[in-house]
N, C-alpha and C positions, 0 to 999 in steps of 0.2 A: 550438720544437724542430723538427728536420728530420723531415719525413714520409717515412720510408723504407719503410714497409709499406703496401701497398694491398690491400684485400679486395674482390674483384670478384665480384658475383653473376652467375651464368650459367644460362641455360635450356637446354632440349633443342634449341633452334634454334642453339646455338653462337655463332660469331662474328657471324652475321647479326643476332642479337638484341641485340648489345652497342651501347652508346652510343659516340659518337666519343671521349669521354674515356676509356672503358674500353679501346678499341682502341689509343689512344695509349700508355697506361700499359703494356699488354702488349707493344707493339712496342719499348719502351725498357727493359723489365725485364731485370735480370741473372739472376734466378732465379724460377721459378714452382713453387709447391707446390699440389697438388690431387689429387683422386682419379683413378684410371686413366681413368674414363669422361669426366671433364671435360678432362683433359689431351689426350685424343684429339680433343675437339671444337675445341681451339685451333688445331690445324694446326702448321705449321713456324714456329719462331721461333729467334732467336739465343740465347735464355736457357737456362740450366741447368734441368733438370726434376727434381722430386722428388715421388714419390707420398707420400700421407699415411702416416705410420708407424702400425704396429699394435703394441700397442693405441693408441687415440686419445690417451691421456694422454701418450704420448711426443712429442706435438706440441711441448711445451715445449723439449725438447732439439733439435728440428729448427729451430724458428723463431728462438730467441734468438741463435744464432751468425750469423744473417743481418743483424743490425743493422749499418747503414753501407752496405749494398748496396741496390739497387733491387729489392725483393722483392714478389712478388704471390702472394696466396693466392686460389685459385679456390673459390667456394662455390656451392651450389645455390640459385637464387632470391634471396631477400632475406637477406643474411647476419645481419641482426639479428632475423629472425623465426624463433625457435627454431634459429638457425643458428650457425656457428662463431665469429662475431664476438664473442659474449659470452664465450666461453672465451678467445679471444685477448686480450681487454681485461684479463684477469686477469694476463697476463704482459707485455703491451706497453701503455704509456700511450696513451690515446686521442689525445693531442696528437701522437703519432709515427705515426699511421696515417690513411689515407683509406679511406672505405667507399663503393663504387659499387654500389648495389643493382640487382637485376633484379626482374621481377615475382615475387612470392612464390607458392608453391603455393596458398595460400589465395585470393589474388586470381584466379589462373587458374581454380581450382575454382569460385569464386563466379560467375565469368563464364560458365563452361560450364553451370552449373545455373540461372542466372538468379536467384540468391539475393543480395539486398543484403548485403554483407559485415557491415554493422553489425547485422544481424538474426541473425547466426550466432555460435555458440560455436566458437572455434578452439583446438584442442589438438594436442599431439604425443604419439604413442605410439612414437616413434623413440628408442631408448635409454632408455626409461622403462617402468615396469610398465603393462600394458594395463588394470589395475585402476583407473587414473586416469580411465578413461572413465565409471565408475559414477556419479560425482557429477553428470555432465552429462546423464544419461538422464532426460529429463523429457518430459511430453506435449507434442507439437508442436515440440520443440526441433529446430533444424537445426544439425548438427554437421559441421565440416570437420576431419578428423583426418589428420595425417601418420602414416605407418606405418613400421615397421622394414623390412618386406619383405612378400612375399606371405603369409607365415605369420601375419601379424597378422589377416588377414581372417576365418578361421574362429573365432578366439578372440573377436573382436568380435561375431560372430553368436551364439556360445555365450552370451555375457553378455547380449545383448539378449533371447534366448529365456528365459534364467533369470529375468529381470526381468519377463517377461510382455509384452515388446515385439516379438513375432513379426511384427506387421503393419508394422514399420518398413521403409522403403524405403532400400536401400543402393545407392549408385552408386560403382563402382570406376573412378577416372579415372587411366589409365595414360599415362606418358611425355608429359605435357601440354606442348604448345608445339613438339613435334618431329614428324618424319615418321611415327613409330611410335605416335602418339597413338591411344588406344582407350578406349571407354566401355562398361562392362558394368553392367547394372542388374538388381536382383532384390529380392524381399521376404526378410526374415530367415528366415521360416519356410518359404521355398521354396529356400533355399540348398542346392545339390547339389555343392558343391566346384567343382573346375575348376583350370585353369592360369592364373595371373596374373603380370604383370610385377612384379618386386621394387620397381620405381620407380612407386609409386602413391600416390594420395591418396584418402581416403574421404569421400564426402558422405552423411550419414546423416540421414534425416528420421524422427525418433522418433515412433512411433505405438503406443500401448498397446492391448492387447486388453482386453475387459471383465474386471474383477477384478484387473488389475495394480496393485501397490502404488504409491501416490504418495509419493515420498520427496524432498520439497523440500530446497533447500540452506539454508533458514533453520533455526535451531535449533528442536528440538522434534519429532524423528522419533518415530513410534510405538514404544512399548516393544518390540513384537514384531518390529521391524526388526533387533533385536540378538539374538545368541546370548548368553544370560546364565544365571546361577544364582541370580538374585534380588538380587545385589549390583549394582544398577543405579540411577543417579539417575533417578527417574521423570520422565516427559515434561514435565509442567508445571513441576516444580522445575528440570529441566534447562534449560528455556527461560529461566527467570528467572536461573539461574546464568550461562548464556552471555551474557545481556544485561548482567549485572554485570561479567563479565570483559571485555566489549567487544573482541572480536577485530578486528584490523586487518591490512592486507597485510604479509606477511613477519614478523609478530610470532611469538615463541616462547612456548608455554605449557608449564608443568610440571603434569601431572596426577598428583598424589601419592595413592597408594592408588586406582589407576585402575579396579579392578573389571573390567568388560568393555570399558572404554575409551570409553564414550559421550561424555564431556565432551571428551576430546582429539579424537575423530573429528569431532564437530560443530563444534569450533573450527576445524579444518582445512577442513571443507567450506564454512564460512561466507564466507571471503574468499580472494582470490588470494594464493598463496604462504605462507599461514599454516603454521607448523610446530608440532609438539608432541612432548613426551617423556612416555610413560606409564610410571610407576613402579609395579610390582606384584611381590609375592613369591609368590603362589599359582600353582602350575604350571598348573592347569587354566584359571585366568583368563587367564594369559599366552597360552594357546592360543586362548581366545575373543577376546582383543584382536586377535591376528593374523588370525583368520577374519573378524571384524567390519571390520577395516581394509580387507581385500581386497574384501569384499562391498559396502562403502559408499564406496569410491573414495578412500581415504587410505593407499595403500601406503607413503608416505614416513614414516608415523608411526614414530617411534623408540621401541622398548620396552626398558626397563631392568629386568632381573630382580634381585630381592634386597630385603632389609629396609631400609626408611627408618628413620633418616636417613642411614645409611652409604651407601646407593645414590645419594644426592643429591650426594655429594661429587665434585668434578671435572667436573661436567656444565656445559654452556654456560649462561651466565646468562640467566634467563627475563625476558620482558616481562610475564608474568602467571603467577600460581600458583593452582591450585585444589587444596584439600585436602578430599577427600570421605570419607576414612576415616583414622583414626589421629591425629586432631588432638591428642589428649591424650598421645600417645607422646612422651616427653622428647626434645627435639632436633629434631623435625620442623618445628615453627614456626620455631625459631631458625635452622636451616639454610636454610629456604626464604626467610625474611625477609632474611638476610644476602646470599643470592645474587640476590634480586630487584633489577632495575635501578631506578634513581631514576625516580619517577613510574609505576612498575609497579603493577599491581593484584593484590591477594590476596583470594580468596573462599574461605570455609570453611563447610561445612554440617554440622550435628550434629542428632541426634534424642534424645540422652539428657540427663538432668539434669546429670550430671557434665560432659558436653560443653558444655552451656549455661553452666555456671559458668565454664568455661575461656574461652569466647568473651566473656563479660561482662568478665572480667579483662583480656583482650587489648584489648578496645575501650576500656577505661579507660586503658590504657597507651599504645596506639598510634593511638587515634582511629578514624574510620570510622563505619559505620552497622551497626545490628543490625536485621534484618528477619525477622518471623515469616511463614512460608509455610504456609498451611492449604489443603488440597485435599480435596474430597469427591466421591465417585463414586456414581452411581445403583446402588441395590441393591433387591432384591425381598424383601418381608416378607410371605409368603403371597401373597394377591391384590393387595397394596398395594405402593407404591414409596416409597423414602426415599433420602436422600443419606447415604451412609456415609463418615465422615471417615477419611482415612489419618493415619498418624503425622505430626504437624506437624514442620516443619524450621525451626531457627533458623539464619539465615545472617548471617555477618559479612563486610562488604565494606570494604576499606581501600585507600588509595593510599599508597605509600611516599614520604615527602618527598624 
């Protein structure tokens, strides 16, 4: 196929920072599309110029009519590093385009900080909820974060303080690579506001204060990390449940009878790009799911209100299903099993005798394993101590043929 579209990454150094290949393409372009800031850095050319349309979703209508012409899209830094190239590849086949990258903001930030890039977590808060930061806040973690604008900075500080990470060191790296480059550094608990450039990248060295909660990304968060009303898959059972569900990148989970959303949230925290839908009918628990998703870094969690199995109909087919409540309700298993993709996993937990009989019947018909999970906790009996058992859980695990 003819490569008619070229996506060129550009830095604050403008034409001076472009490769000979990028300069040649620009010189021969029929049309150039980019932000007002980047178009100004290009200087005079013979090409038509078009600014990015607003809203950004209108880019489809702007780019498609250019097929057959020598078109250039200007992007900031590396177009494939949380950049525009991913969106454009949804409407233009990769075989029809060429990508000429510049240094990414992450590479520039790492070089300014002296942080090996492989030792950093890189995230974007540009066009995405700032709550995504929460899952990355860990002791000693070094985070490089793209921002939406200067308004991102105080919200990042607020979340660090709320988590007990006031000792964290934050560096605001403004306009990197250009003549207006500037660096501002402060501790989260010393933040006093100020004026910042909207074009900035944050370098965050996470440092907890004594008593800050440790919330790892592996399954099994403390029960008190959640807002809940008791309808919560407890920590040890939750760990075993997530291990059985086996989350993997970009996979979708249905959490049926989600309660406070703990299984869906920890599925999404566990691996890159994992998605989940939480099905719940109780209004107060729906509120809890939203609050927990924001506090624990999974704002992409989709919540569907209503009674199952009716609420399951028409939803995107899942790669895994967890049923934590209502397994005995007619139609929930049948609807979930029918929607589950081939080789997808289903896990169900029950605590009642009636529930156990139902799981035994399902295991006989559909295969899989039955596992009894018994957990005991330390309790005091007068001056003595004993291990007090919680209600045992029977778990059914199966893979759809």
